[in-house]
N, C-alpha and C positions, 0 to 999 in steps of 0.2 A: 450560736448551735451549743447546747450543753452536752458535753461526751461523759456518757456513765461511766467510762472505765477511770477518767481520771477525775470525775466527780467536780467539773468546772466548766465554764465556759471557754470557749474556743474564738480566738480572734477571726475574722471572716476571712481572711487571707491564709489561716492554717486551715479553714474550713475548705476553699479551693484545694488548696494542696492535697489535701486528704483524696477527695472526689478525684481529682488528677492523678495520684498515685495507683488507685485504686481501677480507675479506668487503664492506666499504664500496665500494670497487672495484667489487666483481663484481656488486653488488646494483644500484649506480647504472647499470653497463652495460646487464643484464639490464632494468631499466625505462626504459632510453633506448631500447633495441631493441625494446621491446614499445610504445612510444611511437610510435616512428619507423613499425615495421611497421602498426600500427593507423590511422595515418593514411595510407599507401599501400592499404589497406583500404577505408578509408571513400571515397577516389579511386576506386577499384576499382567499390565498390557505386554511385556516383555515374553512372560511366561506364554502369554495367549497368543500372539504373533511370531514368537521365533525370533523378534527383532533385537539382537543384543550389540547391534553397533552404532545404532544413534545417540549422539551426545558423548560416544567415547572418543578416546585421542586418535586422530587419524580415521576415524569412521570405522573402526576395526573392534570386535569386541574383545572382552580380556581374554587370556589364556584359558581359563576354569568355563569361561561363559562359550567358547569354540571347543570345547569338550563336552560339550553338555549333552551329547548324544550318546554320551560313553558313561554317564552317570547314571547309577543302576534307578530304574523308573519307578520304584518305592519312594526314592528320595524329591524324582519332580513331582510326582503325584501330590505327596506332603506339603511340599512349596505351593502346590497349587488349590488345594484343600484349605492351607490357611491364610492364603492371599483371595479364595473367592473365583479362582479364575476359571470360571465357566460365562458364558455368554458372551455380550459384543462388551468391545472398548473401544475408548479414543484412540487416537494415534498415536504412537510410544513417540514420535516427535513432537508432538503437542505438550505433552508431559512433560518434557524435557525442556523444550524454550519456555515452558510455565514457570518452572522450577527456578531455571536460570534467570527470568523476569524476576522472582520473587529474591534470588540472592542478590539482585542487583538494586532493589529498593528500598526492601523492608528493614535489612539491620542498618538502613543510614535512620530510617524515619524512628526506629526504636531507640538509637544512640541519639538522636534530638530530642526525642520526648525523655530518656533517661537524664539527658544533663539537663533541663529546664527543669525535672523532678529533682535532682538535686541541688541544683541551684534554690531551688524554693520559693522560684518566683512563676508559676505556670500562669497564664493569663486565665481572666474567667471563664473562657469559652476554651480551654483547653481539653478539658475531659471530653466536649461535642466534637471536637480536632481529632481526640485519638479514635471515638467511636466512627466517625464520619471515613478516616481513613481505612479504618479495619472493614467495615461495610463495602467501601470502594474497591477495594483488593478482592474481596472474595467476589463483588460482582464483575468484576475483569475477569477473575481465574473462571467463573461460572462459563462468561461471554467468549473466551478464551478457546475453552473446550469446545463450546458448541458449533455443532457443524450447523450452518443457515441454508435454507432452500434456495436454490439457483436465484431464484428472482429478488431476494434478499441480500445476496453475498456484495455485489457493489457497496452496500451501506454495512457491513460487518465491520469495516473498521472504524466508525464513527460509535457504533455499538459498543466497541472493546475500548478506543479511547477516551470515551467520554467516563467511564469508570477509573481509567487510569490516571486523567488529567485532574478529577476529583481529588485523586489520594496525593498526587504530586503537589497541587497545591495546597491541601492540608498541609502537608509536610513545609512547604515555603513559608505557609504563616506560623506554624511553631517555631519555625528556625528562624523567623524575623522577630516574633515575641522575645526570643534571647536576648537581643539588643536593645529592648527598651526597657 
């Protein structure tokens, strides 16, 4: 591959590394936006449902959240407008669970991917593993939040676990590549 900015041909290993690094940047950005959006959607859900206790220490809202009824109405309305807090929402508990799941998984994947990038030895399939992980995490989030019809409910765990496992095994494969 000829690199136009450097004015020379790049070795194949460096081309793989550049593709991996670009994929890493894109995946890290997408996962960061996902968590940021989930946090905003959680606040929106809390505003719509009045559930300020789910996921909090001891299941109790923070002092300022418990005093929300004393907050001037214009402030509450301002937040509701900024968050688009109208219409239906998913359960706050679902958002909290999904964010916890992301905190338990995604930083470790990004850590492994960054370490592989820094070492300069990503596998040829490394960028594909990054994109696969990202797609699997978004699919897991989608299925986790969805309400399934009653007749499909016994199968939801399979639908939810499949993208989760695809992501985990992508991480395992990338981690194993660091040892070769």
